[in-house]
C-alpha positions in Angstrom: -0.1 0.2 -0.2 1.7 3.5 -1.3 2.2 5.5 1.4 2.0 2.8 4.1 4.3 2.6 7.1 3.8 -0.6 8.3 8.4 -1.4 7.6 8.7 1.5 9.4 7.3 1.4 12.2 7.9 -2.5 12.5 11.5 -1.1 12.4 12.1 0.9 14.8 11.0 -2.2 17.1 14.1 -4.3 16.1 16.8 -3.2 18.1 17.9 -4.6 21.8 16.4 -0.7 23.3 13.7 0.0 20.9 10.0 -0.8 22.9 6.8 1.0 21.6 3.9 2.3 24.4 0.3 0.8 22.6 -1.4 4.4 24.3 -4.6 3.9 22.9 -7.6 2.2 21.1 -11.0 3.2 19.7 -13.4 2.6 17.6 -13.9 3.7 13.8 -16.6 5.5 12.3 -16.0 2.4 10.0 -18.0 -0.9 11.1 -15.8 -3.1 12.4 -12.4 -0.6 12.2 -10.3 -0.2 15.9 -7.3 2.4 15.7 -4.3 2.0 17.5 -2.4 4.6 18.4 1.5 4.0 18.9 4.5 5.6 20.2 8.1 4.6 19.4 10.7 4.6 22.3 14.2 3.7 22.6 15.8 2.8 25.8 18.3 6.1 26.9 21.0 4.2 29.3 22.3 8.2 29.9 18.7 9.4 31.3 17.4 5.8 31.9 14.6 6.3 30.3 12.8 6.1 27.1 14.2 8.9 24.3 10.5 8.8 22.2 11.1 8.5 18.2 7.7 9.3 16.6 4.0 8.6 16.4 1.5 5.8 14.1 -2.0 5.3 14.0 -2.6 1.9 12.5 -6.2 1.0 11.7 -7.4 -2.2 11.9 -10.1 -3.2 9.2 -12.5 -5.9 9.9 -11.5 -7.1 13.6 -13.2 -10.4 14.1 -11.0 -11.3 17.5 -9.0 -8.7 19.9 -7.4 -9.0 23.0 -5.7 -5.8 24.3 -3.8 -4.3 27.0 -1.7 -0.6 26.7 1.7 0.4 27.6 5.4 -0.2 27.1 6.1 -3.6 24.7 8.9 -4.7 23.0 7.3 -6.8 20.2 5.7 -6.1 17.1 4.7 -8.1 14.3 1.8 -8.3 11.8 1.4 -12.6 10.5 -0.4 -14.1 7.7 0.2 -17.3 9.3 -0.4 -18.1 12.9 -1.8 -20.6 15.3 -4.9 -17.5 15.8 -6.0 -17.8 12.5 -6.4 -21.6 12.5 -9.6 -21.0 12.9 -10.9 -18.3 10.3 -7.8 -19.2 7.4 -9.0 -22.7 7.9 -11.4 -25.3 6.9 -13.1 -27.0 9.3 -14.0 -30.9 10.2 -15.9 -32.7 12.5 -13.8 -35.3 13.7 -15.9 -38.7 13.9 -14.2 -42.1 15.6 -15.1 -45.4 16.6 -13.7 -47.8 18.6 -12.8 -48.4 22.5 -9.2 -47.2 23.8 -7.1 -49.4 25.7 -6.4 -46.5 28.3 -9.0 -44.1 27.9 -7.3 -41.5 30.0 -4.0 -42.0 28.3 -6.0 -41.1 25.4 -7.7 -37.6 26.7 -4.1 -36.3 27.8 -2.9 -37.7 24.2 -6.1 -35.2 22.6 -5.4 -32.5 25.2 -1.2 -33.0 24.2 -1.9 -33.0 20.4 -4.7 -29.5 20.6 -1.4 -27.8 22.7 0.8 -28.6 20.2 -1.0 -27.4 17.5 -2.4 -23.9 18.8 0.2 -23.2 22.0 -1.1 -21.6 24.2 -3.4 -19.9 22.4 -6.7 -21.6 22.4 -8.8 -24.1 24.9 -9.5 -26.4 23.8 -12.7 -26.9 24.9 -14.3 -24.4 22.8 -13.8 -27.6 19.7 -14.6 -31.2 21.7 -18.7 -32.1 21.1 -20.2 -30.8 25.3 -23.3 -33.3 25.1 -21.0 -35.2 27.6 -18.4 -35.7 29.5 -15.2 -36.1 27.3 -14.6 -40.4 29.0 -17.7 -40.8 28.4 -18.0 -40.3 24.8 -14.5 -42.0 24.5 -15.4 -44.9 26.0 -19.1 -44.9 24.1 -17.9 -47.1 21.0 -18.2 -43.9 18.8 -19.1 -40.2 18.1 -18.0 -37.4 16.8 -15.2 -35.7 19.3 -15.3 -31.9 18.0 -15.4 -29.9 15.1 -12.0 -27.7 14.5 -10.0 -26.9 12.2 -8.2 -28.6 9.4 -4.3 -29.2 11.4 -6.0 -29.7 14.1 -8.3 -32.5 13.1 -6.0 -33.7 10.9 -3.9 -34.2 14.3 -6.8 -35.9 16.3 -6.9 -38.8 13.5 -3.5 -39.7 14.1 -4.1 -39.6 18.0 -7.3 -42.2 17.3 -4.8 -44.5 15.4 -2.6 -45.0 17.7 -4.6 -45.9 20.3 -5.6 -48.4 17.7 -9.4 -46.6 16.6 -10.9 -45.4 13.5 -11.6 -41.9 12.5 -12.3 -40.0 9.7 -12.9 -36.1 9.3 -16.6 -34.5 7.7 -15.7 -31.1 6.3 -18.5 -28.8 7.7 -19.1 -26.7 4.8 -17.5 -25.6 2.1 -14.5 -23.0 2.9 -13.7 -20.4 -0.2 -10.9 -18.1 0.0 -11.7 -15.3 -2.1 -16.0 -13.6 -1.6 -17.6 -13.0 -4.7 -15.3 -10.5 -6.0 -12.6 -12.3 -5.9 -11.4 -10.8 -2.7 -8.8 -12.8 -0.6 -11.2 -13.5 3.5 -8.0 -14.6 4.8 -7.3 -12.9 8.0 -4.3 -11.2 9.7 -2.7 -11.5 12.9 -0.8 -8.2 14.7 0.6 -9.2 17.8 1.8 -6.5 20.6 3.6 -8.6 23.3 0.1 -10.5 24.7 -1.9 -8.5 22.1 -3.5 -9.4 19.3 -6.5 -7.8 16.8 -7.5 -10.1 14.3 -8.2 -8.9 11.3 -8.5 -8.7 7.0 -5.9 -6.2 7.1 -3.7 -3.8 8.5 -2.6 -0.5 6.9 -0.6 2.3 8.6 0.4 6.2 9.1 3.3 8.0 10.6 1.6 11.0 12.9 5.2 12.7 13.6 8.7 12.7 14.5 8.9 13.7 18.3 
């Protein structure tokens, strides 16, 4: 995007002495758009404090999920691929299984660890599991639907069931289309600011001026 200052903003946060300050966030007049105000700074050893560099307005377009905490941060990135994006950018599958596990508690542990290895600390497994009955009872029932989850997690679950001598297959929940009717991408991007994050269709950065 012409005039976009994304690369300049990120470059000012690369050094060990570089920091950012997440100053404010507000809804704009455009539905689904959030505007963020960020200031970059460099640690001044002589003054033992942060020396401001520049201020930026970040526009997050069509935000679908967010977690926000204002204040000083040390890391910022914008990425098209991340475990947080699987629920938006990957097709979803129902995980069907059949059979009886030799050790149901070991199977439960493997399912939990498999989910964690797919999503890291970013997602809770409960959001994707079948909640009609407790997991142990479900797995001992002889067959059913474990849950519905994005493709990377669903495929991992089938391997876990196979490891426990059980059959599993996937059924796509709905046809996933990466583009809308006008040929524009539906794929979301992630902007991370330390522990804060925003999932949106796109981001643009404008510089407010040097300080």
